[in-house]
Structure formats: structure tokens, C-alpha cells
C-alpha positions in Angstrom: 131.4 -59.7 -91.9 132.1 -57.9 -95.5 128.9 -60.6 -96.5 126.5 -59.2 -93.9 126.6 -54.9 -95.0 124.0 -55.5 -97.3 122.2 -56.8 -94.8 120.1 -54.0 -93.1 120.0 -53.6 -89.4 116.3 -52.8 -88.7 113.5 -55.1 -88.4 111.9 -53.4 -91.0 114.7 -53.2 -93.3 115.0 -57.0 -93.0 111.5 -57.3 -93.4 111.5 -55.4 -96.6 114.5 -57.1 -98.0 112.9 -60.8 -97.5 109.5 -59.4 -98.9 111.6 -58.1 -102.2 113.3 -61.3 -102.8 110.5 -63.3 -102.3 108.2 -61.5 -104.1 110.7 -61.0 -107.3 111.3 -64.8 -107.2 107.6 -65.2 -107.2 106.9 -62.6 -110.0 109.8 -63.9 -112.1 108.7 -67.6 -111.6 105.3 -66.7 -112.7 106.3 -64.6 -115.5 108.0 -67.5 -116.7 105.0 -70.3 -116.6 102.6 -67.5 -117.9 105.1 -66.7 -120.9 105.6 -70.7 -121.9 102.6 -72.0 -121.1 99.9 -69.4 -121.9 101.9 -66.5 -124.1 104.0 -68.5 -126.4 101.4 -71.3 -127.5 99.1 -68.5 -128.5 101.9 -66.2 -129.9 102.8 -69.3 -132.1 99.3 -70.1 -133.4 98.7 -66.4 -134.1 102.2 -66.2 -136.1 101.3 -69.2 -137.7 98.1 -68.5 -138.9 99.2 -64.8 -140.1 102.1 -66.8 -142.0 99.6 -68.9 -143.7 97.6 -65.7 -144.3 100.7 -63.9 -146.0 101.8 -66.7 -148.3 98.1 -67.3 -149.8 97.5 -63.7 -150.1 100.8 -63.6 -152.8 100.1 -66.8 -154.2 96.2 -65.8 -154.9 97.1 -62.5 -155.9 99.3 -64.0 -159.0 96.1 -66.2 -160.1 93.5 -63.5 -160.5 93.0 -61.4 -163.3 94.4 -58.3 -163.8 91.3 -55.8 -163.4 90.9 -57.7 -160.2 93.7 -57.1 -158.0 93.8 -53.7 -157.0 90.4 -54.6 -155.3 91.5 -57.8 -153.9 94.7 -55.8 -152.4 92.6 -52.9 -151.0 90.0 -56.1 -149.2 93.1 -57.5 -147.7 94.4 -54.2 -146.1 90.8 -53.2 -144.7 89.8 -56.8 -143.4 93.5 -58.5 -142.8 95.7 -55.0 -142.6 98.0 -56.9 -145.2 99.6 -55.1 -147.8 100.9 -56.8 -151.2 103.3 -54.5 -153.5 105.6 -55.2 -156.2 108.3 -53.0 -155.4 110.6 -53.1 -152.3 109.5 -50.8 -149.1 111.8 -48.1 -148.1 113.3 -49.6 -145.1 114.3 -48.1 -141.8 117.3 -49.0 -140.8 116.5 -48.0 -137.0 116.2 -50.8 -134.5 113.2 -52.0 -133.0 112.0 -54.4 -130.3 109.7 -56.6 -131.2 109.5 -60.4 -130.4 106.6 -61.5 -131.9 108.7 -61.2 -134.9 110.8 -64.3 -134.2 107.5 -66.2 -134.0 106.6 -64.8 -137.5 109.7 -65.5 -139.1 109.8 -69.3 -137.9 106.8 -69.6 -139.3 107.4 -68.1 -142.8 110.4 -70.5 -143.0 108.6 -73.5 -142.1 106.0 -73.3 -144.4 108.6 -72.1 -147.6 111.2 -74.3 -146.2 113.9 -71.5 -146.8 115.4 -69.1 -144.6 113.2 -65.5 -144.6 114.2 -61.7 -143.6 111.9 -59.3 -142.6 112.4 -55.8 -143.1 110.7 -53.0 -141.4 109.6 -49.5 -143.0 108.2 -46.5 -141.1 105.0 -44.5 -142.5 103.2 -41.6 -140.6 101.0 -44.0 -139.5 102.4 -47.1 -138.1 105.6 -48.9 -138.7 104.8 -52.0 -141.1 106.8 -55.4 -141.4 107.8 -56.8 -144.6 109.0 -60.3 -146.3 109.9 -61.1 -150.0 107.9 -64.2 -151.2 108.5 -65.7 -154.7 105.5 -65.2 -157.4 105.5 -66.2 -160.8 106.5 -62.5 -162.6 109.0 -62.0 -159.3 109.2 -61.1 -155.5 106.2 -60.1 -153.7 106.3 -58.2 -150.9 103.9 -59.2 -148.2 103.5 -56.7 -144.9 101.7 -55.9 -142.0 101.5 -53.4 -139.6 102.6 -53.4 -136.1 99.3 -52.2 -134.9 97.9 -55.6 -136.2 99.5 -57.3 -133.2 97.9 -55.6 -130.6 100.8 -57.3 -127.6 102.7 -54.6 -125.8 105.3 -56.1 -123.5 107.6 -53.1 -122.4 104.2 -51.9 -121.2 103.0 -54.8 -119.7 106.8 -55.7 -118.1 106.8 -52.2 -116.6 103.2 -52.3 -115.3 104.1 -55.6 -113.5 107.2 -53.9 -112.2 105.1 -51.3 -111.0 102.3 -53.3 -109.1 104.8 -55.6 -107.8 106.9 -52.7 -106.0 103.9 -51.2 -104.9 102.7 -54.8 -103.2 106.0 -55.1 -101.6 105.8 -51.9 -99.9 102.0 -51.8 -99.1 102.8 -55.5 -97.6 106.4 -54.6 -95.8 104.6 -51.3 -94.0 101.8 -53.8 -93.0 103.7 -56.4 -91.8 107.1 -55.0 -90.4 104.8 -52.2 -88.8 102.4 -54.9 -86.8 105.2 -56.5 -85.6 108.0 -53.3 -85.2 105.8 -50.9 -83.8 104.9 -53.1 -80.4 108.6 -54.0 -80.6 109.2 -50.3 -80.5 107.2 -49.5 -77.8 108.5 -52.4 -75.7 112.1 -50.7 -76.6 110.9 -47.5 -75.3 109.2 -48.9 -71.8 112.6 -51.1 -71.7 114.7 -47.6 -72.0 112.5 -45.9 -69.3 112.6 -49.2 -66.9 116.8 -48.9 -67.8 116.7 -45.0 -66.4 114.6 -45.6 -63.4 111.2 -44.5 -64.6 107.9 -46.4 -64.7 106.4 -46.8 -68.1 102.5 -47.3 -68.3 101.3 -50.2 -69.0 101.8 -51.6 -72.7 98.7 -52.7 -74.5 98.2 -56.5 -74.8 96.8 -57.0 -77.9 98.0 -58.3 -81.5 100.0 -61.7 -82.3 99.9 -64.4 -79.5 103.8 -64.0 -79.0 103.5 -60.0 -78.5 100.7 -60.2 -76.4 102.6 -62.8 -74.1 105.7 -60.8 -74.6 103.8 -57.3 -73.3 102.0 -58.9 -70.8 105.5 -60.5 -69.4 107.0 -56.9 -69.3 104.1 -55.2 -67.5 104.0 -57.9 -65.2 108.0 -57.8 -64.6 107.9 -53.6 -64.8 105.1 -54.1 -61.9 107.3 -56.1 -59.8 110.0 -53.8 -60.2 107.9 -51.4 -59.0 106.9 -52.9 -56.0 110.8 -54.2 -55.4 111.8 -51.0 -55.1 109.1 -49.3 -53.1 109.4 -52.0 -50.5 113.5 -51.5 -50.6 112.7 -47.8 -50.0 110.4 -48.5 -47.1 112.9 -50.6 -45.7 115.9 -48.4 -45.5 113.9 -45.7 -44.9 112.3 -47.6 -41.5 115.7 -49.0 -40.6 117.2 -45.8 -40.8 114.3 -44.2 -38.6 114.6 -46.9 -35.8 118.2 -47.0 -35.6 117.8 -43.1 -34.6 115.9 -44.4 -31.4 118.8 -46.1 -29.9 121.0 -43.5 -30.7 118.8 -40.9 -29.0 119.5 -43.1 -26.3 123.2 -43.3 -26.7 123.4 -39.6 -26.8 121.2 -39.4 -23.7 123.3 -42.0 -22.0 126.4 -39.7 -22.6 125.1 -36.5 -21.0 124.4 -38.8 -18.1 128.3 -40.0 -17.6 129.8 -39.0 -14.2 131.3 -35.7 -14.1 134.6 -37.9 -13.9 134.5 -39.2 -17.1 137.3 -38.7 -19.4 136.6 -35.6 -21.7 138.7 -37.2 -24.5 136.2 -40.4 -24.1 133.1 -38.3 -24.1 134.2 -36.2 -27.5 135.2 -39.6 -29.5 131.4 -40.9 -28.3 129.5 -37.8 -29.3 131.5 -37.7 -32.5 130.3 -41.4 -33.2 127.0 -40.8 -32.4 127.2 -37.8 -34.9 128.4 -39.8 -37.7 126.3 -42.7 -37.2 123.5 -39.8 -37.1 124.7 -38.2 -40.4 125.4 -41.8 -42.2 121.7 -42.9 -41.4 120.1 -39.0 -42.7 121.9 -39.9 -46.0 120.7 -43.3 -46.3 117.6 -42.2 -45.7 117.8 -39.3 -48.4 119.0 -41.7 -50.5 116.0 -44.1 -50.1 113.2 -41.6 -50.5 112.5 -38.3 -52.0 113.7 -39.3 -55.5 111.3 -39.0 -57.2 110.4 -35.4 -59.6 109.1 -32.3 -57.8 107.4 -29.6 -58.7 108.9 -27.6 -61.7 109.1 -24.0 -62.2 111.0 -21.8 -64.4 113.8 -20.0 -62.5 117.2 -18.1 -63.8 120.1 -20.6 -63.1 122.5 -17.6 -62.2 120.7 -17.0 -58.8 120.2 -21.0 -58.0 124.3 -21.2 -58.7 124.9 -17.7 -56.8 122.9 -19.4 -54.1 124.8 -22.2 -53.6 128.1 -21.0 -54.1 127.6 -18.2 -51.5 129.8 -18.3 -48.7 132.2 -21.6 -50.2 135.5 -20.8 -50.2 137.8 -22.0 -53.4 134.6 -21.8 -55.6 135.0 -19.2 -58.8 131.9 -18.4 -60.0 130.7 -15.7 -62.5 127.4 -15.0 -63.3 126.4 -14.0 -67.0 123.3 -13.1 -68.7 119.8 -14.5 -67.7 119.9 -18.0 -68.3 116.3 -19.6 -67.5 115.4 -23.1 -67.4 112.1 -25.3 -65.9 113.6 -27.3 -63.2 113.0 -28.6 -59.8 115.0 -26.4 -57.8 115.3 -28.3 -54.9 116.3 -31.3 -56.9 119.2 -29.2 -59.2 120.3 -27.2 -55.9 120.9 -30.9 -54.4 122.6 -31.9 -57.6 125.2 -28.9 -57.8 126.0 -29.0 -54.1 127.0 -32.9 -54.0 128.9 -32.0 -57.0 130.6 -29.2 -55.6 130.9 -30.6 -52.3 132.6 -33.7 -54.0 134.9 -31.8 -56.2 136.1 -29.2 -52.7 136.9 -32.8 -50.9 139.3 -34.6 -53.3 140.5 -31.0 -54.5 142.8 -28.7 -53.0 143.0 -26.2 -55.9 140.1 -23.7 -57.0 136.8 -24.9 -58.2 135.3 -23.6 -60.9 131.2 -23.4 -61.6 130.0 -22.5 -65.3 126.9 -22.2 -67.0 126.5 -22.6 -70.5 123.3 -21.4 -72.4 124.0 -21.1 -76.2 122.9 -24.5 -77.3 119.2 -24.8 -76.6 119.7 -26.7 -73.5 121.8 -25.6 -70.3 124.6 -26.9 -69.0 125.6 -26.4 -65.9 129.6 -27.8 -65.4 131.7 -28.0 -62.0 135.3 -28.3 -63.0 137.7 -29.4 -60.2 141.8 -30.2 -60.3 141.4 -33.1 -58.2 143.2 -36.6 -59.2 140.2 -37.1 -61.8 138.2 -40.3 -61.8 139.2 -43.0 -64.7 137.5 -43.7 -67.0 136.7 -47.2 -66.3 135.1 -46.0 -63.0 132.9 -43.0 -64.5 129.7 -45.2 -63.7 130.4 -46.9 -61.1 131.1 -44.0 -58.6 127.1 -43.7 -59.4 126.4 -46.7 -57.2 125.6 -46.3 -53.7 128.8 -46.5 -51.2 131.1 -47.0 -54.1 134.3 -45.0 -53.5 137.4 -44.6 -55.0 139.2 -43.8 -51.6 140.7 -46.9 -50.3 140.1 -45.8 -46.9 137.0 -46.0 -45.1 137.3 -42.7 -43.3 134.8 -39.7 -44.0 137.5 -37.5 -43.9 139.1 -38.8 -46.9 136.5 -40.6 -49.1 132.9 -39.4 -47.8 130.2 -41.9 -47.6 130.0 -42.9 -51.4 126.4 -41.9 -51.2 126.8 -38.1 -52.9 127.3 -38.9 -56.5 124.3 -41.5 -56.1 121.8 -39.4 -55.0 122.8 -37.1 -57.4 122.8 -39.5 -60.0 118.9 -40.6 -58.8 118.0 -37.2 -59.0 119.2 -36.3 -62.5 117.2 -39.3 -63.3 114.0 -38.8 -61.9 114.1 -35.2 -63.1 115.3 -36.2 -67.4 118.7 -34.4 -66.2 121.5 -35.8 -67.5 124.6 -36.1 -65.3 128.0 -37.1 -66.8 131.6 -37.1 -65.6 134.5 -36.7 -68.1 138.2 -35.6 -67.7 139.4 -32.5 -67.6 142.0 -31.4 -70.0 145.1 -30.7 -67.7 143.8 -33.0 -65.1 140.7 -33.2 -63.0 137.2 -34.0 -63.3 134.6 -31.8 -65.3 130.9 -32.7 -63.8 127.9 -31.6 -66.2 125.0 -31.4 -65.4 122.6 -30.9 -68.9 118.8 -29.8 -68.2 116.0 -30.7 -70.4 114.9 -27.5 -73.3 112.5 -24.2 -71.2 109.9 -26.4 -73.0 106.7 -27.7 -70.7 106.3 -31.6 -70.3 104.7 -34.1 -68.6 107.1 -35.3 -65.8 107.1 -39.6 -66.2 106.6 -41.6 -63.0 110.0 -43.0 -61.4 109.8 -46.1 -59.9 109.3 -45.8 -56.1 108.1 -42.1 -56.1 105.0 -40.3 -57.2 104.7 -38.0 -59.9 103.6 -34.4 -60.1 100.6 -35.2 -62.0 99.5 -38.4 -59.1 96.6 -37.1 -57.1 98.2 -36.4 -53.7 97.4 -39.2 -51.1 94.0 -39.3 -49.5 92.7 -37.0 -52.4 
């Protein structure tokens, strides 16, 4: 694991790292090839010519008459930028990086057949490099300025590095952007599908692989929508059709003879009522779970209406707390949470409203047995019940939390279940900020922005 810590987690970061390594290796190889096969031979040839001119200039000086030497030195400095002097120049001990000196030193040593030592001096205009050559009357100091060699290795290397970095960043942005942008859109669309939304159709353009991926995702998303819509229609149709025989059963019970046992009739009526309630909840779960019309309301008023007349519920209205929500959906969500808390808790149930963090949070707190952490997601599935018996009096139908969860997803609300300190559960409904937003389409439902049927 420790070896992979330096590897970026994002595709863009890995692409940038790959390009950085590739361009760096390519740049190093290119620089080595240019230096070895182009610059070095030219530098050696130039250094050899300079060494020959320096040695020849020193030897020629002693062969000239005294009256011609000053003119000869002036011409050398003017035409060849070479200076001859008999006295030792004042040297500068500071280090000066100039790789060309190594080539000049080697050329002079090959020309003279002995080691030479080049020193430097600094005047107001330029830096000079000097070497002592043997003459008839003693050493002759031959020098040339730094400006004679127009190479600038530091500046050139800096420019190469800067251009390479710019090319790496631009290439990474172009290459990684073309790959990551479609993948980011696909990831967001997949996240919407996971939350129950129906995302917009992805653009099927770009490289062949990404086009095929977008096409398959669009087909899969469309099939999911059709599957859920068909399931919803089938569930609603079956539930609706079951009410016809239930009506006939109720009519048959009413037409039973007068001497029929009252207890038997009462039990049959309870069974019919229970079946009718189950069918009603199944229909509620199968349809009308899409987003509704949002409106700006005071949450205190909505909660006060919900808890009115309910026993064992503690609620204290506070300062006005406004939110833009589907009021009908919010009432059903909070109502289902209240019913679930009152069913499983014999103590008081508290309802709290927090508007201090920019997003309103409604909490329903109870002192029931609580929900194990491993099952806090499972309880949102239809017909999932923590209570082992199948009695509605002790465990309900298993649809209350499922309906609340589906409604929360459809209306961009966050529904969470947590453990309460001291025992019990906390059900939290986090509402979106008070800003008008376009409601997303929900799988199997109709968005607010969709035109009504027949329009």
C-alpha cells in the first residue's frame, strides 16, 4: 500500500503523472542526443579553433617589431575579441559556471602538450578568461571575453524546462479532459439513477469507446424507466382489481343471515378492512411517488398541523423557518416517521426543527428499541420488518419507511436514521436550501416541468 501513496487517485492526476514522466524521459533523451551528436562536436571544433588562434596570436606577437605590436593587439581585440598582455591580470576567485571552458582547456593542452590553467577576471563590461602561454621574453597572457561565445546554457535549459512543463499541462488538460469529462457526466448520471432519478440522455459523441459506453448507459437507463413504470402500473392495476372482490366480500358479509355469529362477522370485517388497508398502502407505494409542486411554507405550521391531536408527541414551535418543498410529500414523510416512532415506542416522541445551518432539518426522536446499524438501510426496503411476527399491531406492514424514503428521494430530501443517545432512534429529514431549483425527473414519475397529459 505504501508504494501506491504517490499515485494520484483521479484519472486526471494519473494522466498528468503519466505525461509528466513520459515528457521528462523524452526530454532527457532528446537533450542528451542533441548535446552528444550536435552541440558537443560544434563546441569541440570551436574550442579547437579558438585555441589555435590564441597560441598563434601569442607566437606572432614576439615575431613582430616593437612598433607594430600595439597595432597588432588592437586589431586582435577588435576583429577576434582576443587580448594579449604581458602582466598577469587581476583574477576573480568567484566561481563561474561555463562548460565551454573545459573544451578550450582540452584543446589548449592538446595544442601545447602540457597542462594549462585558465583564470578569470571581471571588468565593468564583461568577464574575461586568461591563460599563460610561453613566449620568448616570458609568459604572454592571452584572454577572450565571455561574450565571444554566445551560448547561454542556463537560459536555454530553463526555457526548455518551461516549455516542456507548459506542453505537459496543456496536453494533460486536453487529453484528460476529453476522457474525464464524459466519464464525470456518466458518473453523475449513474448517481442519479442510483438515487431514483431519471437523468438526461447522455451525448453519444467522441471516441468510439466512450460513444459505446454512453449508448449502453442510455439504453440501460431507458429500460430501467420502462421496467419501473411497468411495475408501478402492474402493481396499481392488481391492487385496484383486488378491490372488486373485496367489495363483493363486504357485500356478502352484509347479506349473511341474522343468526350468523357476531364474532365471526366482526372478524371477517376486520380481515376485509386489513386487506383494504394493505391494498391502499401498496397503491400509495406504487404510484404518486414522484416530485410534486414545490411551494414556500413555514415548517412550523406544517409540523404543528401534523402533531395536532396526537398523544405522546412533544413539539415546540420556534422562530419562522421557511423552506421550498412539496408540502404533501413532506407531510407524508413526517407523518410516517411519527407513526413508526409511536408504534415502537411507549414513551414520549419528540419533534425538533433546526434552521440554523442554512438547510432545515426536521428530527423525530423516540425512546424505542432502536434500529441496529447494520439494518438502517434495509428498513427502507418495501415490506422489510425488524419485528419477527407478521401482526400489523406489533410490526406494521413494512411500507411506512419505504414510502417515506421514496418520497424523500423524489423530492431531493435526505432521510437518515441514527441511534439516539441514551437509547432509541433519531429520524432526520434534511431539506434543500431555500433556492428555486429545477426539479429532476424521477424514474416512474412525472416531473413538475413536464407538460401535463394531453397538453
